[in-house]
C-alpha positions in Angstrom: -13.5 3.1 32.2 -11.9 5.4 34.8 -11.2 2.5 37.1 -9.7 0.5 34.2 -7.4 3.3 33.2 -6.3 3.8 36.8 -5.4 0.1 37.1 -3.5 0.2 33.8 -1.4 3.1 34.8 -0.1 1.6 38.1 3.6 1.7 38.1 3.9 4.7 35.7 6.1 6.8 38.0 8.5 3.9 38.7 8.8 3.0 35.0 9.5 6.5 33.8 12.5 6.6 36.1 14.0 3.3 34.8 17.4 3.9 33.2 19.0 0.5 33.7 17.8 -3.0 33.4 15.0 -3.7 36.0 11.8 -5.7 35.9 8.7 -3.6 36.9 5.2 -5.0 36.9 4.2 -2.9 33.9 5.6 -0.6 31.3 3.9 2.6 30.3 5.2 4.2 27.2 3.9 7.7 26.5 4.1 9.2 23.0 6.5 12.2 22.7 3.6 14.6 22.5 2.0 13.1 25.6 -1.3 12.3 23.9 -1.0 8.5 23.8 -0.1 5.9 26.4 0.8 2.3 25.6 0.4 0.1 28.7 2.0 -3.3 28.9 1.4 -5.7 31.8 4.4 -7.9 32.5 2.9 -10.1 35.2 0.0 -12.5 35.5 -1.2 -15.3 33.2 -0.6 -13.4 30.0 1.4 -10.6 28.5 -1.1 -7.9 27.5 -1.0 -4.4 26.0 -3.5 -1.6 26.0 -3.7 2.0 24.6 -5.1 5.2 26.1 -5.5 8.2 23.9 -7.1 11.6 24.5 -7.9 10.5 28.0 -10.0 7.6 26.7 -9.4 3.9 26.4 -8.6 3.2 22.8 -7.5 -0.5 23.1 -8.5 -2.5 26.1 -6.0 -5.1 27.4 -5.1 -7.4 24.6 -3.0 -10.5 24.6 0.3 -10.9 22.7 1.9 -14.3 22.5 3.7 -16.8 20.2 3.0 -20.5 20.5 5.9 -22.8 19.5 5.5 -26.3 18.3 7.3 -27.7 21.3 4.6 -26.3 23.5 6.4 -23.2 24.7 4.2 -20.1 24.7 6.1 -16.8 24.6 4.0 -14.3 26.6 2.3 -16.9 28.8 3.0 -16.5 32.5 5.7 -14.0 31.5 8.7 -13.5 33.8 10.4 -10.2 32.8 14.1 -9.9 33.6 14.7 -6.3 32.7 13.4 -3.3 30.8 15.6 -0.9 28.8 14.1 2.4 27.9 15.0 4.9 25.2 13.3 8.4 25.2 12.8 10.9 22.4 14.6 8.8 19.8 14.6 10.8 16.5 15.0 8.8 13.3 15.6 10.8 10.1 14.6 8.7 7.2 15.5 9.0 3.6 12.5 7.9 1.5 13.2 7.6 -2.2 10.1 7.6 -4.4 7.9 7.8 -1.4 5.2 10.4 -0.8 7.9 12.7 0.5 11.7 12.7 0.0 12.5 12.4 3.7 10.9 12.7 7.1 11.6 12.3 10.8 9.9 10.2 13.3 10.3 10.6 17.1 9.4 7.8 19.5 9.8 6.4 23.0 10.9 2.8 23.2 11.1 0.0 25.8 12.8 -3.3 25.2 11.5 -5.9 27.7 13.6 -9.0 28.1 12.0 -12.2 29.5 13.2 -15.4 30.9 13.1 -18.0 28.2 15.2 -16.3 25.5 12.7 -13.8 24.1 12.0 -10.1 24.3 9.3 -7.7 23.2 10.2 -4.3 21.7 7.6 -1.5 22.3 7.3 1.9 20.7 5.0 4.8 21.1 5.0 7.5 18.4 2.8 10.6 18.1 1.0 8.8 15.3 0.7 5.3 16.6 2.0 2.4 18.7 3.8 -0.8 17.8 5.3 -3.9 19.2 7.3 -6.9 18.0 8.7 -10.1 19.4 12.4 -10.8 19.2 14.0 -14.2 19.9 17.5 -15.4 20.6 17.3 -19.2 20.4 20.3 -21.2 19.3 18.3 -23.5 17.0 15.5 -23.0 14.4 12.0 -22.8 15.8 8.5 -23.7 14.5 5.8 -21.2 15.2 2.5 -23.0 15.8 0.5 -19.8 16.0 0.7 -16.2 17.1 -1.8 -14.5 19.4 -2.4 -10.8 18.4 -5.5 -9.3 19.9 -6.9 -5.8 19.3 -9.7 -5.2 21.8 -11.4 -2.0 20.6 -14.8 -1.2 21.9 -17.4 -3.6 20.5 -19.5 -0.5 19.5 -16.6 1.1 17.5 -17.4 1.7 13.8 -15.1 -0.2 11.4 -14.5 -0.4 7.7 -13.4 -4.0 6.9 -12.1 -5.5 3.6 -13.3 -9.1 3.8 -11.3 -11.6 1.8 -12.5 -14.8 0.2 -9.9 -16.9 2.0 -6.3 -17.0 3.0 -5.1 -17.3 -0.6 -6.4 -14.4 -2.6 -5.5 -11.4 -4.7 -5.9 -8.9 -1.8 -8.4 -6.7 -3.8 -11.6 -6.1 -1.8 -13.9 -3.2 -1.1 -14.8 -2.0 2.4 -17.8 -3.0 4.4 -19.0 -0.6 7.3 -20.4 -2.0 10.5 -19.9 -1.9 14.3 -17.1 -4.1 15.4 -19.4 -6.4 17.2 -21.4 -6.9 14.0 -18.4 -7.9 11.8 -18.7 -11.0 9.7 -16.7 -13.6 11.6 -16.9 -16.1 8.8 -14.4 -14.3 6.6 -10.8 -13.0 7.4 -10.2 -9.3 7.0 -7.3 -7.9 4.9 -5.2 -5.3 6.7 -5.5 -2.4 7.4 -8.8 -2.3 9.3 -10.2 1.1 9.9 -11.7 1.8 13.4 -13.5 4.9 14.6 -12.9 4.9 18.3 -14.9 8.0 19.1 -13.1 10.3 21.7 -9.9 8.3 21.3 -9.8 9.1 17.5 -9.3 7.0 14.4 -7.2 3.8 14.2 -5.8 1.5 11.6 -4.6 -2.0 12.4 -1.4 -2.5 10.3 1.7 -4.5 10.2 5.3 -3.7 9.1 8.6 -5.4 8.3 7.0 -8.6 7.2 9.9 -11.0 6.3 10.2 -14.8 6.4 6.8 -15.0 8.2 3.2 -15.0 7.1 1.2 -11.8 6.8 -1.6 -11.1 9.3 -5.3 -11.2 8.6 -7.9 -10.3 11.2 -11.0 -12.2 12.3 -13.8 -11.3 14.7 -15.3 -14.0 17.0 -16.3 -11.9 19.9 -12.7 -10.6 19.9 -10.7 -9.1 17.1 -7.7 -11.4 16.6 -4.9 -11.9 14.1 -5.0 -14.9 11.8 -2.2 -16.3 9.8 -1.9 -18.6 6.8 -0.3 -22.0 7.7 2.9 -22.9 6.0 2.2 -24.8 2.7 3.0 -28.5 2.7 2.4 -29.2 -1.0 1.6 -27.1 -4.1 0.5 -27.7 -7.6 0.8 -25.7 -10.9 -2.4 -24.2 -12.4 -2.3 -24.9 -16.1 -3.5 -21.6 -17.5 -0.5 -19.5 -16.5 1.6 -22.1 -14.6 0.8 -20.3 -11.4 1.7 -22.1 -8.2 -1.2 -22.9 -5.9 -1.3 -24.4 -2.4 -2.7 -27.9 -2.2 -2.1 -28.8 1.5 -0.8 -26.9 4.5 1.0 -27.8 7.7 -0.6 -27.2 11.1 1.8 -24.4 11.9 2.4 -21.0 10.5 6.2 -20.6 10.2 9.5 -22.4 10.4 12.2 -19.8 11.1 15.6 -19.1 12.5 15.7 -19.0 16.3 17.5 -15.7 16.4 15.4 -13.0 14.7 13.0 -10.2 14.9 9.3 -10.7 14.0 6.9 -8.3 12.2 5.7 -5.2 13.9 2.1 -5.2 15.1 1.0 -1.6 14.6 -1.9 0.6 15.4 -1.9 3.9 13.5 -3.6 6.6 15.5 -5.1 10.0 14.4 -7.6 12.6 15.4 -8.9 13.2 11.9 -9.2 11.0 8.8 -7.0 13.5 6.9 -4.0 12.5 9.0 -4.2 8.9 7.9 -3.1 9.0 4.2 0.2 10.8 5.2 1.0 8.5 8.2 4.5 7.2 7.7 4.8 4.5 10.4 4.6 1.4 8.1 7.5 2.8 6.0 9.4 3.9 9.0 9.2 0.5 10.6 10.4 -1.3 7.5 14.0 -2.5 7.3 16.4 0.1 5.9 17.7 0.1 2.3 19.5 -3.1 1.4 20.4 -2.3 -2.2 22.6 0.7 -1.7 22.7 3.0 -4.7 19.3 3.4 -6.3 20.1 6.2 -8.8 19.3 3.8 -11.6 15.6 3.5 -10.5 13.4 5.7 -12.8 10.0 6.8 -11.6 7.4 7.9 -14.0 4.3 6.9 -16.1 3.7 3.9 -18.4 1.6 3.3 -21.4 -0.2 0.0 -20.9 -2.1 -2.3 -23.2 -3.9 -5.0 -21.1 -6.7 -2.9 -19.6 -7.7 -1.5 -23.0 -7.3 -4.9 -24.7 -4.6 -3.7 -27.1 -7.5 -1.4 -28.3 -5.9 0.6 -31.1 -8.2 2.1 -33.8 -7.5 3.7 -37.2 -4.1 2.0 -37.6 -2.8 0.2 -40.7 -2.1 -3.1 -39.0 -3.9 -5.6 -36.9 -3.7 -4.6 -33.2 -2.6 -7.3 -30.8 0.4 -8.9 -29.2 2.8 -8.1 -32.0 5.7 -5.8 -32.9 3.7 -3.2 -34.8 1.3 -2.7 -31.8 4.1 -2.3 -29.3 6.0 0.1 -31.6 2.8 2.2 -31.7 2.6 2.2 -27.9 6.3 3.2 -27.7 5.7 6.0 -30.1 2.8 7.2 -28.1 4.9 7.1 -24.9 7.7 9.0 -26.5 5.3 11.7 -27.8 3.9 12.4 -24.3 7.1 12.0 -22.3 6.0 8.7 -20.6 8.9 6.8 -19.2 7.7 3.3 -19.7 5.7 0.8 -21.9 4.6 -2.4 -20.3 4.5 -5.7 -22.3 1.8 -7.4 -20.2 0.7 -11.0 -20.4 1.2 -12.7 -23.8 4.7 -11.6 -25.0 5.8 -15.0 -23.6 3.3 -17.9 -23.9 1.8 -18.3 -20.4 1.1 -22.0 -20.7 4.7 -22.8 -21.4 5.7 -21.5 -18.0 9.1 -20.4 -19.3 10.1 -16.7 -18.8 13.0 -17.2 -21.2 10.6 -17.9 -24.2 9.1 -15.3 -26.5 6.2 -15.8 -29.0 7.0 -15.6 -32.7 5.1 -12.3 -33.1 7.4 -10.5 -30.6 11.0 -9.4 -31.3 11.9 -8.3 -27.8 15.5 -7.1 -28.4 14.3 -5.0 -31.4 11.5 -3.5 -29.3 13.8 -2.7 -26.4 16.2 -0.9 -28.8 13.4 0.9 -30.6 12.1 2.2 -27.2 15.6 3.2 -26.0 16.1 5.3 -29.2 13.0 7.2 -28.1 14.0 7.5 -24.4 11.3 5.0 -23.3 11.9 2.0 -21.0 10.4 -1.5 -21.3 8.9 -3.5 -18.5 7.9 -7.1 -19.1 5.2 -9.2 -17.3 5.8 -12.5 -15.6 4.1 -14.9 -13.2 6.2 -14.7 -10.0 6.9 -18.4 -9.5 7.7 -18.8 -13.2 10.2 -15.9 -13.0 11.7 -17.5 -9.9 12.2 -20.8 -11.6 14.9 -19.1 -13.7 15.5 -16.0 -11.6 19.2 -15.4 -11.9 19.3 -16.4 -15.6 16.3 -14.2 -16.5 17.5 -11.2 -14.5 20.9 -11.4 -16.2 19.5 -12.0 -19.6 16.9 -9.3 -19.7 19.0 -6.7 -17.9 21.7 -7.3 -20.6 19.1 -6.8 -23.3 18.1 -3.4 -21.8 14.8 -4.4 -20.3 14.2 -2.0 -17.3 12.3 -4.4 -15.0 9.5 -6.8 -14.4 5.8 -6.6 -13.6 5.4 -9.7 -11.6 2.0 -11.2 -10.9 -0.2 -13.9 -9.3 1.5 -14.3 -5.9 -2.0 -14.4 -4.4 -0.8 -15.5 -1.0 1.1 -14.2 2.0 2.2 -17.3 3.7 5.8 -17.6 4.8 7.0 -19.2 1.5 5.2 -16.5 -0.6 6.8 -13.7 1.4 10.2 -15.3 1.1 9.7 -15.5 -2.7 9.1 -11.8 -2.9 12.4 -11.1 -1.0 14.3 -13.4 -3.3 13.0 -11.7 -6.4 13.6 -8.2 -5.0 17.2 -9.1 -4.2 18.0 -10.6 -7.5 16.3 -7.8 -9.5 18.2 -5.2 -7.5 21.5 -6.9 -8.2 20.8 -6.5 -11.9 19.4 -3.0 -11.7 15.8 -4.1 -12.5 12.7 -2.4 -11.1 9.6 -4.3 -10.0 5.9 -3.5 -10.2 4.3 -6.2 -8.1 0.8 -7.4 -8.8 -1.4 -10.1 -7.3 0.3 -9.2 -4.0 -0.5 -8.7 -0.4 -0.4 -5.2 1.1 3.1 -3.7 1.2 4.7 -3.6 4.7 7.6 -1.2 4.4 9.5 -3.5 1.9 9.7 -0.5 -0.5 12.0 1.1 2.1 14.1 -2.1 2.1 14.1 -2.4 -1.7 13.7 1.0 -3.4 13.7 -0.8 -6.7 10.0 -1.6 -6.0 8.2 1.0 -8.0 4.6 -0.1 -7.2 2.3 -2.7 -5.7 -1.2 -3.8 -6.5 -3.2 -5.2 -3.5 -5.9 -2.6 -4.3 -9.4 -2.8 -5.8 -8.2 -0.9 -8.8 -9.6 0.0 -12.2 -9.3 -3.5 -13.6 -12.3 -4.6 -11.5 -14.7 -2.7 -13.7 -13.8 -4.9 -16.7 -15.9 -7.7 -15.1 -18.0 -6.1 -12.3 -20.1 -3.1 -11.3 -18.7 -1.9 -7.9 -19.3 1.5 -6.3 -15.9 2.6 -7.5 -16.2 6.4 -6.7 -16.9 5.5 -3.1 -13.9 3.1 -3.0 -11.7 5.8 -4.6 -12.3 8.1 -1.6 -12.0 5.3 0.9 -8.8 3.3 0.1 -6.4 6.4 0.3 -7.3 6.6 4.0 -6.8 2.9 4.6 -4.9 0.7 2.2 -2.6 3.4 1.0 -1.2 3.8 4.6 0.5 0.5 4.1 2.3 1.7 0.9 2.1 2.3 -2.9 -1.0 1.2 -4.9 -1.0 0.5 -8.6 -4.6 1.5 -9.2 -4.0 1.7 -13.0 -6.0 4.9 -13.6 -6.5 7.0 -16.7 -9.8 5.7 -18.3 -11.3 7.9 -21.1 -14.6 6.0 -21.4 -16.2 7.7 -18.4 -19.7 7.1 -17.2 -22.2 8.1 -14.5 -23.8 5.4 -12.4 -26.9 4.9 -14.7 -24.7 4.9 -17.8 -22.1 2.4 -16.8 -21.9 -1.0 -18.5 -19.5 -3.9 -18.1 -17.5 -4.4 -21.3 -14.3 -6.4 -20.9 -12.9 -5.4 -24.3 -14.0 -1.8 -24.2 -14.0 -1.0 -20.5 -15.5 2.1 -18.9 -14.7 3.9 -15.6 -17.2 5.1 -13.1 -17.3 8.8 -12.5 -15.9 11.7 -14.5 -12.7 12.2 -16.5 -11.6 14.8 -14.0 -12.0 12.1 -11.3 -9.6 9.8 -13.3 -7.1 12.7 -13.6 -7.3 13.4 -9.9 -6.2 9.8 -9.1 -2.8 10.7 -10.5 -2.3 13.1 -7.6 -4.2 11.2 -4.9 -2.5 7.8 -5.4 1.0 7.0 -4.0 2.6 5.4 -7.1 6.2 5.9 -8.3 5.3 4.3 -11.6 1.6 4.7 -12.6 -0.3 3.6 -15.7 -2.1 5.4 -18.5 -4.4 2.5 -18.7 -6.4 3.4 -21.8 -5.8 3.1 -25.5 -3.4 5.6 -27.2 -6.2 6.0 -29.8 -8.5 7.5 -27.1 -5.7 9.6 -25.6 -4.8 11.0 -29.0 -8.5 12.0 -29.5 -8.2 14.2 -26.4 -4.7 15.6 -26.4 -5.4 18.4 -24.1 -6.3 16.1 -21.2 -3.6 13.6 -22.1 -0.8 16.3 -22.0 -2.3 17.5 -18.7 -2.1 14.2 -16.9 1.2 13.3 -18.5 2.7 16.4 -17.0 1.9 15.3 -13.4 5.1 13.7 -11.9 5.1 10.6 -9.7 8.0 11.7 -7.4 7.4 14.4 -4.8 9.2 16.3 -2.0 6.1 16.5 0.2 2.5 15.5 0.5 -0.5 17.0 2.4 -4.1 16.0 2.7 -6.0 19.3 2.7 -9.5 18.1 3.4 -11.8 15.1 3.2 -13.6 12.3 5.1 -13.3 8.6 4.5 -15.9 7.3 2.1 -16.9 10.8 1.0 -14.1 12.9 -0.5 -10.4 13.6 -0.4 -8.2 16.6 -1.5 -4.5 15.9 -1.7 -1.6 18.3 -2.4 1.9 17.3 -3.5 4.9 19.4 -4.2 7.7 18.6 -6.7 10.4 21.1 -7.8 8.5 24.0 -6.5 5.3 23.1 -8.3 2.2 22.1 -6.4 -0.3 19.5 -7.7 -3.7 19.3 -6.0 -6.2 16.5 -6.7 -9.7 16.1 -5.3 -12.4 13.5 -5.7 -15.9 12.8 -4.4 -18.1 9.7 -4.2 -21.4 9.5 -6.1 -22.6 12.6 -4.2 -22.1 15.9 -6.0 -20.4 18.4 -3.6 -18.7 21.7 -3.5 -15.2 21.6 -2.0 -13.4 24.7 -0.8 -9.6 24.6 -1.4 -7.6 26.7 1.0 -4.2 27.7 -0.6 -2.5 28.3 2.8 0.1 25.7 1.9 1.6 28.1 -0.7 4.5 30.4 -0.1 4.7 34.1 -0.7 3.8 35.6 -4.0 1.2 35.1 -6.7 0.8 31.7 -8.4 -1.0 30.5 -11.6 -3.2 27.5 -11.0 -4.1 25.5 -14.1 -7.4 24.0 -13.0 -9.1 21.0 -14.5 -12.7 20.6 -13.3 -15.9 18.8 -14.2 -18.4 20.7 -16.4 -21.2 21.1 -13.9 -24.3 19.3 -15.2 -22.2 18.0 -18.2 -21.4 14.5 -19.4 -19.0 12.3 -17.5 -16.4 12.9 -20.2 -16.7 16.7 -20.1 -14.2 18.8 -18.4 -12.7 22.3 -18.6 -9.2 23.6 -18.0 -8.6 27.3 -17.1 -5.9 29.4 -15.5 -6.6 31.2 -12.2 -4.3 33.4 -10.1 -4.0 32.4 -6.4 -2.1 33.4 -3.3 -1.5 31.8 0.1 -4.5 33.7 1.4 -6.8 32.6 -1.5 -9.7 30.2 -1.3 -11.5 28.6 -4.2 -14.8 26.7 -4.3 -14.9 23.8 -6.8 -18.1 22.1 -7.8 -17.9 18.4 -8.4 -20.4 16.3 -10.2 -21.4 12.8 -9.0 -18.3 10.8 -9.1 -16.4 13.9 -10.0 -13.0 15.4 -9.4 -10.6 18.2 -10.1 -6.9 18.8 -10.5 -4.7 21.9 -10.1 -1.2 22.4 -11.3 0.1 25.5 -9.4 3.2 27.3 -10.4 
């Protein structure tokens, strides 16, 4: 390893001194804190990059290239013309509805220009490294394929979310293995978690995905990027009129010749607890394109689909009808929830017309009824069905007073699917409509570009227990370290039928959650979600008003976020601050454990912590809420049951 590192670092002294356009043999970018080096070889058969961190080789030399349809390969036998360096660039980023209101990132950058009309932009941050291709061709180009290698040690331990194909809902659990033992038959959804030993932890991510397919990973002796080819023909699935791919071209993208391509990004950390608060994907997203976003309202939503419109003890027949939705609106108003979602069914799915409404629904009346009670309405639509009448629908429903759309069933991340999302985001923003996007690939910083996006799915959330029996508590303490680094996640938490492992049963119409009620409450703090669901029935929430008022009081917009403790796959404790109040949420997997909370994040003075915990040895639905005085020098031990959790509201 020492000889490899020595070879990679040849030319470092010469490169550091570069202030004008020159063409050295290699570029070595060092992170501002000096911990990480990104080494890019500019000569030879291939353009390669590598990473050294903590004095160890993190990523061995890995190819980067783009193959065009005309046979040109950007990055093959590269001929660098010049390198332009920027040092200690500080970017202060306004981050509405993100895990913190604003933050700064510092990086060193090199722009390498090559003969042939292309360049590669390189960046080294304290918390990761990134590169992207840039082209300046006069005519459009067809990208046959992209080569993106990530040569971690074959012995490195990984957590991989294997997908069931290139068209999918992007909702998968994580499988542990050594890199060399990965399942090469299935593509992996980003991010991929890698434990590099001395070099620390890594996540393979991407950012600023626009007019280009998203990246999967596949291992065939090497870890490589894989991209869905561009669709050639599609068909409409009859159940919901969802667009599906029938055939594909033999190339991945057809794009403008002058453009930037998505960032290839490796997030780096010493400890797992640094990962959920890594900001690089957001920072590398394109800046705000909608201007004023003061009309975007974060908050919580009552939601009917998960609980199957499951009202009890009411004097009407629950279902997709006006009386049911008025009941949900009244519930939302009582508990100060900002939204009610009308999910699938308000418009007949098989008709494939977003402008239609079933006879049982008087949408203008419901919107007015909600507005009188300070509640906003979101309506569900299949993404391609909405796009068929995009401008008409946005204008019509915005004028009616609908606040936004929950769009669903994209289920792809090829170039056309990505372009569809951008068109919908742009149109919705013009009409001051927010978007909760489901059936979607992982976010890639697009919520920076369009702050009217208030949530994404792309997570193995609570809906999965309606039809399967996963290890959900373990997943709940895994995805915040991995998937959530890419962006928001609409987990749809808040179940009140809670069960331990041996009690859990699959029941689509009366679904249960795995773990305790306090675990469900903790998800409101742990998850990044500007608009989050109360997924269960108002009837169940009314039967436990103490817990309902408690979770309803937790905001979804915060000034700052910290991860206090945890380990991927075992536990997590997250603290968030809003308007001077701290909210702390902790969860465990199926292992009971005692977690010590250190209150060193507090300021001076004495605080009152309203603490919700499991009842040790009690039922999964049992919890207790008590007030405890704490100070910055206080510590508290909290006992968690199997699948347990806790929440603290500290004032």
